[in-house]
N, C-alpha and C positions, 0 to 999 in steps of 0.2 A: 617262842623265839622271834626276834625282830631283827632285820638287817638293818644295819645303821650307817649312814655316811655322813660327811661333813656337810650336813643340809641339802644333801643331793636329791632325796626323794621328796622332800618338802617343797624345793625348788621346781621339781619337775612337773608335780600336780599343779602348782600355783601358775609356773608359765603356760601349762597347757591350757588351762582355764582363761588366763589372760589371752592368749592367742586368739581362741576361739571367740572370746568376747569382742576382740578388735576386729575380727573378719567380716569383710564384706559379703562374701561367699565362702560357703562350705561344701565341699564336694567329697563324695564318697559312695560306699556301697551302702544299699538300704538298711541292712541290719545295723550298721554303726551310725547313719545318719539318724535312724528312729531313736537312739538313745540320747544323742545330742539335741535333738528337737524339743525332748521332754523338759530340757534345762534352759534352752535357748530358743522358743516357739516363733522368736520375732525374726530370726536370722533368715536371710535367703539361701537356699540349698538347691544343690544339683546332685540328682541320683542317678547313678550308673550301676547296671547289674554285673554279674560274674562275666569274665572275659570281655570287659570294657575298660581294662585298664588304661590303654593307650588312649581311648576317648577321654577318660578323666584328666589324663595329663595334658591332652590338646586343650581341653576348655580351662584349665588352671593355667595353663601359660598364657593363654589369650587373654584371659582376665587379668594376670598380674602384669601384662604389658601395657594395659590399660590404666595401671596404677592401682587396682583394686587390690585390697588385702585379701589373700587366699588361703584358706585352710584346705589342705588334702588330706583326708584322713585314712587310718588303716585301723584294723583290729590289732591286739598285741602290741608289737613294737614295729613302727613304722620301717626300719631298716632290717628286719628278720622276715623274709617272705614278703615283704610290705611294698608300699609305693615310693619309698625314697630312691632306690635304684632306679625304678621305672622312669620317674621325672627326670632324674638327672641324666639319663640315658637318652630319653626323649629329646631334652635340650641339646644335648651334643649331637647328636644327628642332625638336628635342624639348625645347627649353627646359632643356638641362642646362649648368649654368655649367661652362666649362673656363677654366682660366688656366694661363700659363707656370709650370712648377714653379719656376724661378728666382724668388727674391725674393716669392713669394707663399704661402708656408707658412701663413700666418694666415688665408687666403681659405677654406682647406678646411672643407666641413662636409658635411652628408648629402645636397645636392644639387650637389655641386662636385667636380671631377675636376682633381688637377694633372697636367700632361702635359709630358713632355720629348721633343721630337723631335731624335733624334739623326741627323746626316748620313751618308751612305755614297758610294759611288762609283758614279755613274750608268753605264748602259751606253754612253751615248754617250763618257763620259770612258774608260771601258775600250776601246771599239772605236777612237777617235781615238788612244790610245797606240799600239794594235797597227799602225795604219796608218801613223804616223809624225806629222806636226804639221798635220792639216787644218783644226783650228779654232783657228788661231792670230789670226785676225780675225773679225770679225762672224760669227755665225751663228744660224739659226732652227732650231727643232726642231719637227716636226710629226708627229703620229700619224696613220697612214691608216686606223686602224680607224673604222668609222662606227657602231661598237655604240652610243656614247654621243654621238658628235657628227655631225650630219647631214652628209652629202658636200658640198652647196654650201658649207657652211662651211669645209671641208677644201679644197676647190677654191681658194675665195678666198684663203686663207691661202697656198697654194700659189703662186697666181699673184702675190701681194704680195710674197712672199719672193724668187721668182725675178725679178720686175722690179726689186728692190732689190738684186740682185747678191749675195744672202746666201748663204754656204754652207749647204746644207741639209741637216740629219740627219732620216732618216725613220725612226720607229719602227712597229711592228706593220705591216711592209709587205704582206705576203700570207698569207692563210690559206685554208684548204678551202672557206669560207662566202664567201669574196671575193677570188679568185684574181685578177680583171683590175684591181683598184684601182691597184695598182702601175704597171701599165702606162698606166693613164689619167694617175696621176700623172706619171710621166716624159714622157708626150706634153704635159702643161701645161709641166713646167719646160723641155722642147725647143724651146717657142715662144720662150723667152728666152734660153737659153743654147746655145753651140754643140755640135755633136754631139761633138767631141773633148774635152768637159769630162770630167776626171778624176773617176770615182766609185768611192769604197772601201766593199767590201761585207765585213763582219765577222760570222761565225755563232758563236754560244755564246763570247762574248768572255769571256776569262779562266776559262774551264769546259773540263772535258773534252771533246773533240771540236772545239775552236777550229779555225777556218778563216780565212782573209783573203785578199781579191784585190783588185785595183785595174783598171778597166776603164775604157773611155770611155762617155759618156752613150749612144751609139749602139749599144752592145754588151754590155747588162745581160742575163745569164742568168736570166731572169724565173721560169722553171722550178725553178732550184735554190734560191731563196730562201723562206724560211718566217717564222714569227712570231718566230723566235729570232735573227733576222738585223738587224742595224745598217746601214743604207745612208748613206753620207755622200757628198753631190754637191758638188762644189767650185764656186767662185766663178769669175769671169773671169781671176784671176790665179793660181789654184791650179795646179800641176804636178807632175809625177812625175819623180822623180829616185834612181837607184839602188833602186828598187821602194819608195820612200818616196813619200807622199801629203804636199804640202806646200801651205799656203797662205800667202803672206808677210804680214808684219805692216806692213811698209815701211821696216824699219830700215836695207837696203841702199841703198833710195832717198834716204832723208832723210840719212844719214851715210855716203855713199859714201866708200871708202878712195880716196884719191889717191896 
């Protein structure tokens, strides 16, 4: 099965490659820079670690204001838990004018940056494709990292999503510094969902070392889960068939064959 748009996917890949080739400087987290270096070893790179997102933005803006072509890279999709929001917010807070590159060429000046946001494949899309079709109906995406979002806010979102019978995608489920937040999250979801609700677990989606498993809500292997894991908790209609996790959209009920 292949998703087809009006040239969309081909354009995105082509445009991403074109932009990276045209860049004077490429900035990002080491994991992603290492991937690009294999393809474009001659480029100038700036590597910053975890929790240095604003430093990346600062460097990118400084170089862009000097009229360098800068690529600020993220894993997955740059707009989903990625650097797009961080960059735009940084520019807003520092009173640096940023406009969409398309149709705004005439607005470029000494304090203006033209930005193009190129979409990618989020880890949630990759994980869902590995599991089958768990996101065919409405779903909510929640990060369990309380580094930037207070736990009470995360807990509120978990409760509302579970009460609404959404499929729930969990990002950043478990780390060494917060090993028990996933257990707390599953405990909250279990107040609203049955214990046999299917749960898809994908580690390192579409990368070396990829693994996938489907378990019941009551049988999640917490100790085997890390920050490179995506967890998809089904809704009340989700089911498992032939090792596929499926959330029906409602076609069979609406257009049942006679």
